[in-house]
Backbone as a chain_set.jsonl record, in Angstrom:
{"seq": "XXXXXXXXXXXXXXXXXXXXXXXXXXXXXXXXXXXXXXXXXXXXXXXXXXXXXXXXXXXXXXXXXXXXXXXXXXXXXXXXXXXXXXXXXXXXXXXXXXXX", "coords": {"N": [[94.757, 79.397, 119.358], [91.048, 80.881, 118.558], [88.738, 80.626, 116.154], [88.386, 82.896, 113.664], [85.444, 85.546, 113.821], [82.393, 86.022, 112.235], [82.593, 89.248, 111.814], [84.936, 89.491, 112.119], [86.295, 87.831, 109.665], [85.135, 89.165, 108.023], [86.031, 91.84, 107.708], [88.695, 91.009, 107.263], [88.626, 89.879, 104.636], [87.568, 92.372, 103.385], [89.742, 94.675, 103.888], [91.66, 92.538, 102.33], [90.744, 93.1, 99.563], [91.246, 95.655, 99.568], [93.706, 96.291, 99.694], [94.978, 94.499, 96.887], [93.12, 95.804, 95.202], [94.492, 98.414, 95.221], [97.048, 97.665, 94.228], [96.798, 96.976, 91.899], [95.695, 98.688, 90.818], [98.205, 100.398, 90.718], [100.403, 98.96, 89.679], [100.501, 99.269, 86.605], [102.933, 101.317, 86.056], [104.252, 101.155, 87.653], [107.015, 100.105, 89.67], [108.126, 97.514, 91.852], [108.947, 98.138, 94.471], [107.999, 100.956, 94.181], [105.246, 100.301, 94.005], [104.6, 99.125, 96.884], [105.146, 100.575, 98.556], [103.673, 103.083, 97.618], [100.672, 101.748, 98.641], [101.251, 101.465, 101.234], [99.706, 101.791, 103.472], [97.213, 99.978, 103.134], [98.161, 97.766, 102.739], [99.115, 97.619, 105.241], [96.836, 97.5, 106.599], [95.698, 94.878, 105.986], [97.707, 92.828, 107.213], [97.849, 93.708, 109.771], [94.823, 92.754, 110.605], [94.152, 90.662, 109.265], [94.747, 86.644, 109.643], [97.892, 85.46, 109.763], [98.154, 83.102, 108.266], [96.192, 83.491, 106.825], [97.014, 85.306, 105.017], [99.272, 84.635, 103.963], [98.304, 82.792, 102.664], [96.442, 84.28, 100.875], [98.418, 86.075, 99.161], [100.088, 84.11, 97.582], [97.952, 82.523, 96.856], [97.65, 85.163, 94.892], [99.267, 85.932, 93.303], [99.443, 83.789, 91.81], [97.375, 84.096, 90.416], [97.465, 85.864, 89.353], [100.037, 85.552, 87.673], [99.41, 83.082, 86.008], [97.18, 84.472, 84.689], [99.23, 86.379, 83.12], [100.133, 84.108, 81.181], [98.394, 83.306, 79.773], [97.226, 85.614, 78.368], [99.308, 85.403, 76.388], [98.884, 83.415, 75.388], [99.919, 80.786, 75.966], [98.03, 78.848, 76.91], [95.602, 78.334, 75.124], [92.445, 77.264, 73.797], [91.638, 74.52, 72.501], [89.793, 72.322, 70.083], [88.592, 68.966, 70.512], [88.629, 67.64, 68.548], [91.169, 68.541, 67.356], [92.96, 67.857, 69.358], [93.35, 65.561, 69.195], [94.251, 65.349, 66.847], [96.542, 66.011, 66.861], [97.367, 64.224, 68.769], [97.194, 61.578, 67.558], [99.792, 62.173, 65.347], [101.604, 62.512, 67.592], [101.359, 59.723, 68.253], [102.493, 58.46, 65.79], [104.461, 59.233, 65.303], [106.48, 58.206, 67.542], [106.216, 55.549, 66.741], [106.572, 55.338, 64.243], [104.953, 55.391, 61.834], [102.617, 55.883, 59.496]], "CA": [[94.081, 80.831, 119.008], [89.545, 80.363, 117.93], [88.331, 81.028, 114.582], [87.696, 84.416, 113.533], [83.812, 85.384, 113.75], [81.713, 86.198, 110.593], [82.683, 90.256, 111.593], [86.441, 89.5, 111.787], [86.32, 87.269, 108.457], [84.789, 90.091, 106.562], [86.95, 92.848, 107.381], [89.944, 91.053, 106.23], [88.596, 90.158, 103.196], [87.814, 93.93, 103.053], [91.309, 94.834, 103.8], [92.492, 92.0, 101.225], [90.492, 93.252, 98.323], [91.437, 97.227, 99.315], [94.827, 96.023, 99.276], [94.883, 94.548, 96.129], [92.942, 97.141, 94.079], [95.39, 99.417, 95.24], [98.263, 97.05, 94.014], [96.59, 96.694, 90.628], [95.579, 100.266, 90.601], [99.518, 100.865, 90.71], [100.999, 97.74, 89.052], [101.422, 99.321, 85.216], [103.739, 102.166, 86.033], [105.234, 101.667, 89.089], [108.053, 98.952, 90.402], [107.424, 96.456, 93.193], [109.139, 98.582, 95.577], [106.89, 102.166, 94.416], [103.556, 99.573, 94.275], [104.268, 98.907, 98.23], [105.212, 102.401, 99.147], [101.763, 103.376, 97.426], [99.795, 100.702, 99.002], [101.62, 100.613, 102.453], [98.649, 102.167, 104.446], [96.055, 99.247, 102.848], [98.955, 96.403, 103.258], [99.422, 97.289, 106.997], [95.597, 97.094, 107.684], [95.819, 94.004, 105.636], [98.32, 92.273, 107.768], [96.804, 93.445, 111.407], [93.396, 92.266, 110.81], [93.92, 89.02, 108.659], [95.926, 85.919, 110.352], [99.507, 85.177, 109.173], [98.508, 82.003, 107.511], [95.904, 83.755, 105.538], [97.215, 86.164, 104.526], [100.591, 84.227, 102.937], [97.544, 82.271, 101.301], [95.609, 85.032, 99.724], [99.209, 86.265, 98.705], [100.488, 83.295, 96.884], [96.994, 82.702, 95.396], [96.861, 86.749, 94.288], [100.54, 85.825, 92.843], [99.656, 82.395, 91.035], [96.5, 84.475, 89.329], [98.145, 86.929, 88.16], [101.011, 85.031, 86.587], [98.32, 82.197, 85.146], [96.794, 86.039, 83.622], [100.12, 87.071, 81.817], [100.754, 83.445, 80.701], [96.991, 83.355, 79.264], [97.224, 86.681, 77.138], [100.319, 85.391, 75.778], [98.678, 82.401, 74.796], [99.926, 79.499, 76.46], [96.276, 77.865, 77.22], [94.703, 78.405, 73.696], [91.971, 76.513, 74.121], [91.859, 73.244, 71.62], [88.565, 71.551, 70.293], [88.396, 67.841, 70.679], [89.542, 67.139, 66.659], [92.675, 69.362, 67.307], [93.813, 67.455, 70.12], [92.968, 63.905, 68.462], [95.326, 65.311, 65.29], [98.008, 66.041, 67.553], [97.855, 62.497, 69.397], [97.934, 60.934, 66.288], [100.849, 62.727, 64.959], [102.401, 61.798, 68.503], [101.905, 58.426, 67.73], [102.971, 58.252, 64.711], [106.091, 60.355, 65.346], [106.471, 57.796, 68.207], [106.338, 54.658, 66.421], [106.855, 55.252, 62.865], [103.843, 54.95, 61.457], [101.75, 57.39, 59.079]], "C": [[92.288, 79.796, 118.533], [89.622, 80.214, 116.407], [87.726, 82.399, 114.596], [86.041, 84.652, 113.342], [83.471, 86.095, 112.612], [82.409, 88.286, 110.394], [84.266, 90.102, 111.163], [86.805, 88.981, 109.836], [86.175, 88.218, 107.516], [85.407, 91.496, 106.689], [88.357, 92.644, 107.56], [89.598, 90.515, 105.592], [88.533, 91.867, 102.273], [88.844, 94.051, 103.002], [91.96, 93.983, 102.347], [92.432, 92.502, 100.297], [91.027, 94.577, 98.303], [92.651, 96.894, 98.705], [94.742, 95.546, 97.845], [94.449, 95.082, 95.024], [93.629, 97.847, 93.986], [96.513, 98.789, 94.571], [97.707, 96.678, 92.613], [96.337, 97.88, 89.853], [97.488, 100.616, 90.003], [100.286, 99.817, 89.83], [101.44, 98.289, 87.517], [102.701, 100.016, 85.187], [104.597, 102.169, 87.256], [106.178, 100.005, 89.518], [107.099, 98.358, 91.808], [107.996, 97.471, 94.209], [107.843, 99.785, 95.648], [105.461, 101.317, 94.731], [103.576, 99.974, 96.265], [104.67, 100.516, 99.087], [103.689, 103.042, 98.956], [100.835, 102.736, 97.978], [100.003, 100.843, 100.315], [100.113, 100.503, 103.812], [97.484, 100.394, 104.514], [97.15, 97.2, 103.223], [99.181, 96.743, 104.35], [98.298, 96.966, 107.171], [95.581, 95.486, 107.299], [96.375, 92.603, 106.556], [98.339, 92.509, 108.747], [95.592, 93.013, 111.536], [93.156, 90.679, 110.055], [95.227, 87.978, 109.54], [96.745, 85.493, 109.383], [98.972, 84.277, 108.147], [97.588, 82.571, 106.206], [96.536, 84.78, 104.839], [98.733, 85.837, 103.314], [99.621, 83.358, 101.974], [97.57, 83.158, 100.214], [96.927, 85.679, 98.831], [99.843, 86.036, 97.885], [99.508, 83.125, 95.848], [96.716, 84.206, 94.745], [98.313, 86.432, 93.354], [100.229, 84.816, 91.254], [98.653, 83.028, 89.607], [96.968, 85.37, 88.547], [99.3, 86.129, 87.06], [100.297, 83.595, 85.061], [97.887, 83.815, 83.809], [98.095, 86.346, 82.511], [100.215, 85.704, 81.155], [99.716, 83.236, 79.192], [96.944, 84.669, 78.032], [98.693, 86.137, 76.303], [100.377, 83.758, 74.631], [98.922, 80.88, 74.751], [98.458, 78.529, 76.822], [95.689, 78.372, 76.293], [93.984, 77.106, 73.994], [91.927, 75.801, 72.662], [90.129, 72.959, 71.379], [89.262, 69.926, 69.954], [89.643, 67.349, 69.052], [91.022, 67.286, 66.78], [93.855, 68.192, 68.451], [94.225, 65.937, 69.757], [94.162, 63.786, 67.266], [96.605, 64.74, 65.657], [98.467, 64.632, 68.189], [98.121, 61.649, 68.387], [98.981, 61.186, 65.671], [101.954, 62.454, 66.126], [102.809, 60.395, 68.313], [102.287, 58.013, 66.685], [104.584, 58.245, 64.479], [106.881, 58.657, 66.495], [107.292, 55.873, 67.764], [105.956, 54.206, 65.23], [105.994, 54.862, 62.182], [103.198, 56.248, 60.862], [100.971, 57.196, 58.438]], "O": [[92.213, 78.592, 118.285], [90.515, 79.728, 115.713], [86.847, 82.869, 115.318], [85.441, 83.826, 112.654], [84.321, 86.778, 112.04], [82.655, 88.734, 109.274], [84.732, 90.508, 110.099], [87.404, 89.668, 109.01], [86.79, 88.274, 106.452], [85.266, 92.277, 105.748], [89.162, 93.521, 107.876], [90.648, 89.908, 105.386], [89.043, 92.329, 101.252], [89.337, 93.557, 101.988], [92.591, 94.573, 101.469], [93.481, 92.699, 99.684], [91.368, 94.958, 97.184], [92.848, 97.069, 97.502], [94.241, 96.505, 97.257], [95.064, 94.998, 93.961], [93.814, 98.3, 92.856], [97.222, 99.72, 94.189], [98.438, 95.822, 92.115], [96.613, 98.106, 88.675], [97.746, 101.052, 88.881], [100.988, 100.48, 89.066], [102.532, 97.918, 87.085], [103.596, 99.566, 84.471], [105.401, 103.0, 87.677], [105.595, 98.922, 89.56], [106.05, 98.612, 92.4], [107.116, 97.633, 95.054], [106.985, 99.83, 96.53], [104.691, 101.684, 95.618], [102.848, 100.791, 96.83], [104.291, 101.145, 100.075], [102.852, 103.368, 99.798], [99.776, 103.324, 97.753], [99.052, 100.413, 100.966], [99.732, 99.64, 104.602], [97.113, 99.832, 105.544], [96.852, 96.097, 103.682], [99.751, 95.76, 104.825], [98.225, 96.019, 107.955], [95.451, 94.733, 108.264], [95.721, 91.563, 106.636], [98.914, 91.599, 109.346], [95.196, 92.854, 112.691], [92.27, 89.848, 110.254], [96.307, 88.405, 109.947], [96.356, 85.18, 108.258], [99.292, 84.604, 107.004], [97.861, 82.368, 105.023], [96.196, 84.78, 103.655], [99.099, 86.463, 102.32], [99.904, 83.164, 100.792], [98.196, 83.125, 99.154], [96.604, 85.869, 97.658], [100.365, 86.916, 97.2], [99.639, 83.317, 94.639], [95.663, 84.416, 94.142], [98.14, 87.067, 92.313], [100.611, 85.02, 90.102], [98.818, 82.783, 88.412], [96.873, 85.568, 87.336], [99.27, 86.212, 85.832], [100.577, 83.364, 83.885], [98.201, 84.028, 82.639], [97.929, 86.508, 81.303], [100.507, 86.024, 80.003], [100.072, 83.08, 78.023], [96.597, 84.439, 76.874], [98.972, 86.913, 75.389], [101.129, 83.26, 73.793], [98.468, 80.024, 73.992], [98.452, 77.299, 76.86], [94.925, 79.213, 76.768], [94.56, 76.076, 74.344], [92.177, 76.504, 71.683], [89.296, 73.272, 72.229], [90.268, 69.768, 69.263], [90.787, 66.972, 68.797], [91.886, 66.476, 66.444], [95.043, 67.897, 68.322], [95.271, 65.357, 70.048], [94.767, 62.797, 66.854], [97.345, 63.826, 65.294], [99.575, 64.098, 68.131], [99.176, 61.02, 68.314], [99.383, 60.118, 65.208], [103.105, 62.193, 65.773], [103.936, 59.908, 68.229], [102.461, 56.795, 66.713], [105.441, 57.622, 63.851], [107.859, 58.112, 65.985], [108.277, 55.27, 68.192], [105.307, 53.194, 64.969], [106.194, 53.725, 61.757], [103.176, 57.349, 61.412], [100.256, 58.115, 58.039]]}, "num_chains": 1, "name": "protein.A"}
């Protein structure tokens, strides 16, 4: 199989972006099944114009980014200063070696 042309790649990216936009728009108030029904036209085009290896990559990446954003909203990726990290490390070392 030959590599997709520039026009084919752009058509794939556009179809992907339309599907993900539809999915985001319908995400809040809809179940996964409802989103699939509401975005069927966009999903069908995405699957038709993109190579299957690309669609699986794009879908996995999109799911990862959504999960990462959800965890970030919950504070799991709270930024810490170098001083805070040093204090944590000093506490861990003290606990591990019994020093204060």
